[in-house]
LOVO-670710 format. One record per residue (C-alpha): x, y, z; residue number from 1. Coordinates in steps of 0.001 Angstrom, whole numbers, plus 500000, padded with zeros to 6 digits. Layout:
BEGIN
X  Y  Z  NUM
...
***
This chain:
BEGIN
500000  500000  500000  1
502857  502396  500806  2
504369  501791  497360  3
500968  502436  495739  4
500626  505822  497430  5
504211  506700  496526  6
503588  506095  492826  7
500201  507802  493047  8
501783  510944  494468  9
504536  510897  491832  10
501986  510588  489031  11
499864  513339  490552  12
502895  515590  490831  13
503923  515021  487209  14
500423  515660  485866  15
500290  518854  487909  16
503803  520052  487122  17
503535  520004  483321  18
500881  522721  483031  19
502398  524562  486000  20
505825  524677  484299  21
504191  526011  481152  22
502398  528638  483206  23
505715  529583  484842  24
507298  530120  481411  25
504426  532366  480376  26
504591  534224  483684  27
508329  534815  483234  28
507778  536267  479763  29
505108  538601  481129  30
507085  539512  484249  31
510295  540401  482394  32
509268  541935  479048  33
512592  543790  478762  34
514735  540686  479313  35
517195  539750  476589  36
518295  536298  475405  37
519921  533821  477753  38
523704  533640  477617  39
524336  530256  475996  40
528093  530654  475823  41
530195  528671  475475  42
530922  529077  479186  43
533691  527439  481173  44
532214  525003  483722  45
533356  523049  486763  46
531342  520898  489168  47
532379  520133  492760  48
530618  518386  495657  49
528965  520117  498604  50
527818  518756  501920  51
524503  516907  502054  52
521882  518245  501899  53
523082  520704  499288  54
521110  523322  497403  55
519999  526264  499505  56
521781  525036  502629  57
525092  524710  500747  58
524718  528241  499384  59
523846  529631  502812  60
526742  527856  504536  61
529283  530484  503476  62
531685  527720  502422  63
533822  528343  499341  64
533312  524989  497621  65
536009  525691  495016  66
538532  526150  497812  67
537207  523028  499512  68
537672  520917  496369  69
541129  522300  495539  70
542646  522349  499011  71
542618  526146  498938  72
544604  526554  495713  73
541556  527855  493798  74
538965  530172  495329  75
535698  531746  494251  76
537226  535184  494708  77
540146  534340  492411  78
537917  533115  489594  79
535397  535932  490068  80
538197  538506  489854  81
540594  537045  487291  82
538506  534575  485313  83
539823  531192  484239  84
541026  529385  481128  85
539928  526051  479704  86
541589  522967  481197  87
542618  524779  484397  88
542365  522315  487273  89
540264  522298  490426  90
541385  519240  492335  91
541055  516282  489959  92
538688  518100  487576  93
539215  520693  484834  94
537271  523744  483739  95
535550  522609  480549  96
533795  524417  477704  97
530051  523867  477479  98
527021  525578  475954  99
523968  526116  478160  100
520605  525543  476484  101
518241  528533  476829  102
515213  526374  477637  103
514269  523346  479722  104
514077  522585  483401  105
517228  520455  483437  106
519627  522263  481120  107
522617  522277  483486  108
522373  518579  484252  109
522163  517772  480532  110
525126  520046  479804  111
527558  518726  482437  112
526765  515174  481355  113
527352  516004  477686  114
530758  517637  478269  115
532018  514871  480544  116
531955  516647  483917  117
529503  514115  485362  118
529826  510380  484805  119
526124  509808  485354  120
522984  511887  485498  121
523045  512323  489275  122
524639  515576  490461  123
522708  515899  493712  124
524597  517749  496467  125
526931  519470  494009  126
527542  523056  492925  127
528127  523934  489273  128
530243  527035  488580  129
530182  528815  485218  130
532623  531518  484106  131
532460  533762  481053  132
533862  537124  479951  133
531612  539835  478533  134
533160  542563  476389  135
531108  545758  476741  136
531585  548614  474220  137
530913  551195  476942  138
529892  551449  480591  139
526271  550340  480892  140
523781  550528  483719  141
521516  547600  482944  142
519525  544768  484505  143
520567  541154  484968  144
518034  538315  484912  145
518488  534973  486670  146
516593  531729  487105  147
517914  528637  488891  148
517217  525168  490246  149
518172  525246  493097  150
520135  528068  494806  151
522209  530620  492923  152
525043  533125  493409  153
526386  535633  490884  154
529679  537568  490887  155
530622  540378  488492  156
534221  541602  488323  157
535083  540081  491701  158
532004  541329  493578  159
529101  539109  494615  160
526027  540871  493231  161
523338  538252  493872  162
522776  535480  496419  163
519564  533465  496732  164
519960  530373  498993  165
516699  528718  497942  166
515450  525291  496853  167
513171  525573  493811  168
512593  524538  490214  169
513210  526782  487207  170
512467  526838  483491  171
513123  530543  482839  172
514134  533822  484451  173
512779  534246  487989  174
514384  537403  489393  175
516198  540532  488284  176
518563  543101  489782  177
520491  546193  488575  178
524125  545836  487497  179
526802  547976  485872  180
528917  546604  483039  181
532188  548484  482768  182
533716  549344  479412  183
535853  546454  478186  184
536116  543034  479769  185
533668  542013  482505  186
534208  538715  484319  187
530964  536927  485177  188
530920  533953  487564  189
527747  532064  488454  190
527139  529171  490833  191
524074  526909  490882  192
523701  524722  493980  193
521782  521465  493512  194
520041  519597  496298  195
518199  516866  494400  196
516337  516352  491154  197
516604  518647  488141  198
519324  521286  487774  199
518855  524382  485640  200
520194  527880  485216  201
519297  530901  483098  202
521415  534049  482946  203
521119  537162  480813  204
520776  540919  480690  205
518250  543449  479477  206
517548  543209  475771  207
519030  546690  475289  208
522394  545682  476777  209
525239  545446  474248  210
528098  542995  474765  211
530038  540221  473088  212
531403  537009  474588  213
535067  536130  475030  214
536069  532547  475799  215
539558  532507  477413  216
541274  529472  475912  217
544854  528569  476819  218
547490  529182  474160  219
548460  525839  472652  220
551622  525614  470564  221
552084  522779  468114  222
555385  520937  468429  223
556245  521049  464721  224
559181  523231  463660  225
558333  526875  463008  226
560198  530175  462678  227
560177  532808  465440  228
557246  535205  465164  229
555484  538177  466698  230
551774  538849  466739  231
549295  541361  468137  232
546458  540069  470310  233
543971  542564  471793  234
546546  545361  471663  235
549368  543353  473264  236
552455  542197  471331  237
553631  538617  471917  238
556836  536888  470841  239
557133  533160  470116  240
560516  531467  469851  241
560461  527678  469972  242
557721  526844  472451  243
558178  529924  474629  244
555471  532605  474370  245
556178  535853  476183  246
554732  539333  476306  247
556855  541733  474278  248
557361  545141  475933  249
554855  544594  478801  250
553740  548239  478872  251
552376  548104  475303  252
548592  547633  475394  253
547252  549504  472341  254
549273  548072  469452  255
547544  547898  466066  256
550197  546573  463687  257
553832  545467  463733  258
556758  545172  461312  259
560295  543819  461681  260
563493  545373  460337  261
565810  542359  460336  262
568737  544410  459020  263
568486  546937  461838  264
567373  544398  464474  265
564317  546495  465304  266
560600  545968  465615  267
558214  548818  464792  268
554569  549069  465774  269
551673  551492  465532  270
549451  552556  468419  271
546179  554431  468519  272
546432  556847  471432  273
543149  558672  470745  274
540269  558901  468300  275
542367  560811  465757  276
545962  560555  466976  277
548563  557841  467309  278
552233  556961  467464  279
554842  554847  465743  280
557249  553166  468131  281
560294  550935  468015  282
562255  548545  470210  283
565063  546050  469983  284
564047  542514  469037  285
564291  541414  472678  286
561819  544113  473790  287
564373  546479  475258  288
564935  550086  474210  289
561301  551063  473646  290
561244  554419  471832  291
558530  556668  470434  292
559623  557306  466854  293
556927  559775  465813  294
553556  561165  466912  295
550946  561429  464152  296
547788  563609  463906  297
545863  560553  462671  298
545578  556932  463786  299
548336  554877  462072  300
546649  551630  461030  301
549335  549376  459546  302
553090  549653  459091  303
555791  548212  456821  304
559581  548555  456601  305
561376  549120  453287  306
564759  547728  454297  307
566358  548520  450913  308
565586  552240  451222  309
565590  552443  455059  310
562063  553836  455150  311
558906  553312  457188  312
555548  553219  455383  313
552155  553291  457064  314
548451  553749  456363  315
546374  556108  458476  316
542779  556869  459383  317
542699  559936  457106  318
542970  557838  453963  319
546674  558367  453422  320
549806  556337  452901  321
552799  558097  454437  322
556492  557399  454826  323
559442  558602  456894  324
563026  557749  457671  325
563567  554996  460239  326
564180  557623  462909  327
560818  559298  462158  328
562215  562298  460297  329
561103  563625  456900  330
557435  562552  456948  331
555902  562585  453444  332
552535  561798  451880  333
552806  558999  449305  334
549118  558579  448391  335
546170  560627  449645  336
542380  560479  449468  337
542178  556689  449609  338
538922  555082  450833  339
540228  553748  454156  340
543478  551913  453389  341
544161  549115  455873  342
547207  546845  455529  343
550427  547768  453722  344
553548  546090  452285  345
556561  547310  450287  346
558768  545438  447782  347
560709  546026  444540  348
559928  549734  444438  349
556189  549128  444785  350
553880  549908  447671  351
550928  547534  448143  352
547852  548136  450265  353
544433  546713  450993  354
541233  548686  451474  355
538338  548099  453806  356
536062  547448  450814  357
538213  544457  449818  358
540374  545894  447053  359
544088  545069  446914  360
546056  547733  445043  361
549644  548753  444320  362
551644  551624  442868  363
555193  551986  441627  364
557004  554573  443729  365
559349  555799  440984  366
557265  555829  437820  367
554040  557646  437010  368
552492  556485  440271  369
549471  554864  438632  370
547303  552896  441068  371
546536  549377  439829  372
544173  546696  441159  373
545266  543179  442065  374
541964  542035  443569  375
538519  543579  443963  376
536799  540805  445962  377
536315  539947  449628  378
536786  542230  452597  379
539081  542680  455636  380
542147  541966  453450  381
545689  541761  454838  382
548988  541569  452920  383
552464  540041  452952  384
555374  539927  450476  385
557794  537032  450018  386
559539  534963  447366  387
558608  537311  444533  388
554895  537112  445333  389
552285  539226  447073  390
549979  537224  449352  391
546702  538432  450791  392
543757  537190  452782  393
540079  537725  452061  394
537223  537219  454502  395
534355  535852  452407  396
531981  535637  455386  397
531843  535735  459166  398
533402  532276  459326  399
535086  531691  455981  400
537860  533117  453870  401
540620  532552  451348  402
544397  532858  451025  403
545532  534265  447664  404
548673  535203  445748  405
549806  537132  442666  406
553024  538185  441015  407
554506  541483  442164  408
553278  543150  438957  409
549696  542143  439807  410
549390  539330  437260  411
548638  535681  437988  412
546080  536207  440755  413
545361  532789  442314  414
543264  531486  445199  415
545543  529162  447166  416
543269  527908  449945  417
539731  528215  451240  418
539418  527989  455032  419
536586  527603  457556  420
537411  530798  459467  421
537938  534437  458560  422
541706  535000  458034  423
542968  538104  459827  424
546635  538401  458849  425
549216  536612  456713  426
553020  536283  456795  427
555595  534510  454616  428
558442  532310  455852  429
560647  532376  452764  430
563364  530234  454362  431
560906  527490  455252  432
558698  527967  452169  433
555602  528328  454347  434
552663  530681  454746  435
551346  531584  458196  436
548074  533309  458981  437
545830  534123  461918  438
542100  533471  461875  439
538902  534455  463633  440
538968  531293  465750  441
542010  532614  467583  442
544517  530409  465789  443
547744  530674  463863  444
547827  528240  460949  445
550388  527422  458299  446
550524  525855  454851  447
552899  525312  451966  448
553315  528282  449628  449
550784  526710  447257  450
548179  526536  450057  451
548427  522785  450595  452
548971  520878  453849  453
547218  523295  456245  454
548203  522779  459893  455
547381  524493  463197  456
550368  526042  464980  457
548912  528061  467869  458
545387  528160  469259  459
543646  529853  472136  460
544309  533455  471121  461
541738  536088  471975  462
541576  538866  469345  463
544585  538292  467054  464
545358  540604  464155  465
548870  541112  462814  466
551584  538455  462505  467
555203  538898  461359  468
558004  536362  460963  469
561757  536809  461258  470
564535  534382  462068  471
566263  537295  463841  472
563641  537378  466611  473
564796  536521  470117  474
562563  535809  473088  475
562295  538752  475534  476
563701  536612  478324  477
565388  533605  476795  478
565405  530560  479114  479
568702  528815  479850  480
569696  525940  477639  481
568304  522624  478759  482
568909  519037  477875  483
566667  518112  474951  484
563606  516190  476012  485
563393  512612  474795  486
561113  512302  471806  487
557805  510544  472245  488
556067  508409  469643  489
553739  510336  467346  490
550108  509378  467886  491
548198  508452  464733  492
545275  510418  466186  493
547338  513627  465919  494
546094  514079  462358  495
547142  517735  462099  496
550698  516956  463197  497
550964  519570  465934  498
552148  517173  468643  499
548882  517060  470609  500
545636  515165  470155  501
542963  517764  470833  502
539787  519316  469484  503
541660  520678  466464  504
542283  517109  465271  505
538559  516423  465617  506
537929  519486  463473  507
540294  518314  460723  508
538547  514939  460437  509
535099  516520  460628  510
535893  519049  457887  511
537018  516271  455541  512
534107  514017  456479  513
531449  516688  455875  514
533019  518387  452886  515
531318  518250  449537  516
534326  516378  448131  517
535786  514002  450747  518
539191  512514  449898  519
539067  509325  447840  520
542144  508150  449731  521
541765  509307  453351  522
545398  508609  454245  523
546327  509791  457747  524
542698  510723  458497  525
541744  507040  458372  526
542759  506390  461974  527
540658  503195  462136  528
542697  501754  459228  529
539657  500448  457344  530
540492  502213  454079  531
537715  504798  454240  532
536792  507968  456082  533
533705  507467  458282  534
532104  508701  461478  535
534124  506031  463300  536
537334  507949  462539  537
535807  511063  464093  538
534832  509078  467193  539
538276  507481  467460  540
540060  510845  467430  541
537615  512230  470012  542
538196  509171  472200  543
541941  509829  472227  544
541942  513537  473074  545
544774  513997  475557  546
542886  516449  477797  547
539478  516529  479436  548
538286  518913  476734  549
535081  517628  475183  550
534077  520111  472524  551
534901  523714  471879  552
532003  525657  470448  553
532914  528457  468106  554
533086  531838  469764  555
531196  533343  466841  556
528191  532363  464767  557
528706  530606  461459  558
526454  530711  458420  559
526072  527094  457393  560
524427  525978  454199  561
521469  523634  454255  562
523722  520884  452922  563
526247  521411  455716  564
523509  521340  458342  565
522101  518161  456818  566
525517  516479  456913  567
526056  517457  460546  568
522594  516218  461504  569
523218  513013  459560  570
526355  512331  461608  571
524444  513068  464828  572
521727  510607  463813  573
524321  507954  463004  574
525937  508330  466411  575
522606  508182  468230  576
521654  505034  466333  577
524811  503370  467661  578
523443  503677  471223  579
527048  503941  472379  580
527730  505790  475663  581
531518  505733  475296  582
533555  508889  475901  583
534527  509185  472242  584
530933  509122  471018  585
529779  511597  473668  586
532619  513995  472870  587
531838  513766  469165  588
528156  514444  469789  589
529044  517455  471934  590
531289  518816  469180  591
528662  518383  466454  592
525987  519955  468641  593
528310  522908  469301  594
528509  523571  465562  595
524733  523678  465263  596
524458  525815  468404  597
526843  528449  467058  598
525393  528559  463546  599
523036  531218  462218  600
520413  530219  459600  601
519645  532310  456541  602
515933  532581  457412  603
513456  531809  460189  604
511366  528731  459420  605
509281  525973  460988  606
510271  522394  460150  607
508435  519063  460201  608
507967  517532  463639  609
509490  514150  464439  610
508444  511461  464846  611
505284  511926  462799  612
502917  510116  463322  613
503759  509936  467015  614
502551  508542  470335  615
502605  510195  472791  616
505448  512734  472366  617
507080  514661  469547  618
509726  517296  468887  619
509067  520418  466818  620
512226  521785  465145  621
512690  525309  463832  622
515382  527749  462740  623
515817  531379  463816  624
517667  533897  461664  625
517637  536562  464421  626
517278  536772  468189  627
513544  536807  468874  628
510670  535729  471129  629
509380  532266  470200  630
505922  530792  470675  631
504471  527552  469320  632
500704  527031  469430  633
499033  523658  468871  634
495460  523524  467498  635
492927  520793  466826  636
491103  520569  463487  637
488414  522961  464744  638
491032  525653  465348  639
490754  525396  469135  640
494012  525981  471008  641
495162  522745  472639  642
498500  523892  474057  643
500765  526938  473840  644
504520  526515  474275  645
506050  529808  475396  646
509753  529335  474615  647
510817  532857  475544  648
513479  535044  473950  649
515951  532854  472048  650
519162  533537  470199  651
519468  532958  466468  652
520375  529376  465648  653
519258  525890  464663  654
516731  524436  467093  655
516518  521084  465350  656
518008  518459  467659  657
516002  516919  470485  658
517831  518886  473147  659
517003  522201  471412  660
513754  521659  469514  661
510387  522425  471119  662
508966  519409  472936  663
505289  518434  473174  664
504236  515550  475370  665
500851  515102  473681  666
498925  516756  476529  667
496640  519751  476649  668
496972  522734  478974  669
495295  520757  481776  670
497854  517976  481508  671
495386  515545  479903  672
496470  513285  477003  673
494850  514399  473753  674
492964  512052  471448  675
494307  510495  468264  676
493932  512575  465136  677
495305  515469  463138  678
496690  518554  464875  679
498280  521747  463610  680
501224  523606  465105  681
502113  527237  464464  682
505401  529089  465004  683
505347  532786  465836  684
508823  534341  465782  685
510740  537141  464105  686
507591  538527  462421  687
507129  535085  460883  688
504046  532913  461282  689
504213  529366  459897  690
501752  526462  460191  691
502289  522705  459760  692
500323  519499  460343  693
501041  516474  462565  694
499289  513219  463423  695
498844  511359  466716  696
498164  507619  466437  697
497374  505612  469563  698
***
């Protein structure tokens, strides 16, 4: 009898909770009409145990559970103030990238399971911490919105701004409070304390708030041989010699572009010191002897060194190309009235430049000074000269681009490589016959001079722009010589040859697998040695990742074609059909889902539900081209509303997989199962209204 009443109460609770949860979603939408989309991330997550019972009591205890799990080496205050990078340890666990679904009453529990932070679905008496960096264009007084199951704490820039030690359920925002985002980087840390049952969290700001997300990944350097190089990342200059990355001239924080004078053993860089002023500076190659060469009544954008003539050339914000002696004397205008020249290079008596509108042009400095075009396509172009060629990048979209070359006289324009990220800068290693470029995924890549054999060299950069190469570069603080480390066998799963099996190897296999023209002979990508490239190769590489990293979602939104989406979904379906719970399969699923999460469709549309016919539940997929409020209404054949699913304000993306699509359990608003027959469902989002038909068979 006791068991009967237990099951009776559970059934009663479930039948009651379904309509109540729906009502809570609707109430949240009405209560917070100014709320913006939830922050999906990717965030960095860690999960640690609390005392039992957890939840509200754990939050109210005042115990720093990060410090408890790490023996005091990591604290909440440290992370809240300084942030954290992926794969940083807390005890025996690592901070791991994960995307938080904007809907559902169990989104945190699903997420930590998917990214490998929880071995099973039970995270009772645990606290889940999430860290992310928000980049605000200006100081903003705004409102933050929070919902949680159970208790929640929020820190912003090292200060706890919200604490609610409560035990409750949540499917949407539940409370709000005023906050101030400072201009620049803002470190956000959240903690959700779970007692038992479902675990969820929802975090966002007012819809009017403006910010972008920064995911702090650790710099990873491939072990393959490479020349010394400098690059600019978020205004800071870094030097890489061997495997040692160091900050060059630590006081430089506003660098825009750099150039190396190997003959004079100097590095030159431009800085914007105001809206319409800037400087050109120099230093020795080890970072010593920092000197201001010249102050300019315009922002100097890019710089180049003409070693043959001992001249500096630069572009500026007033549409000019100027030059001066290496000591900054004798400033002259070379070309004026250009429509925003960007990058610049000099060779063989010619000056080359790119424009913001995508043109690549050049002019002979000694002849009639006629401006000629090399390319008129693309945008955000950057330049480099080497080996009798001019090389340039073109961004063909938010997440795609090309590497190109031409002869120095502008003839023979050729596309060398097409890449799945926007290239931001290019450099030529003439001694090694290699091209190097930076891309919008925060990576430095390289290839042969013909664009073949693309490999990742460095990843985990934040906002990279300019890269230069010189074998004269020395590290700012060179380490003492050490005994060479014994070599280790090369793993066959290191398909990109950078010395580490990581998410970049997964990406290489995935790109080949889902390309429109997969290799007939897969070669080194066929890690399962079965003579063909299949989903099993992707799983095998994921299984052998050498860190706890599961999947790194892009930090920007891609525009994927319908064919690309179909191929990704096809691979997801294949993996699900395997019913395999191994680490490799779960990591691969997380990676594929991250691609769909970060993508942006061309248009908003409602798709066919699945399964159809169904009994008793179904999923309703859709795509959103813009951030918008989403509502799905289900009608019977008489046009009577059976159920309304208020999905709230959602970010643009593909809501097609089961963990993101709208879910209907086949019940009406009272929680009663509906009868067999035909039903209609309607999507209202982004000024779009679409209607489709579905069938219940019992």
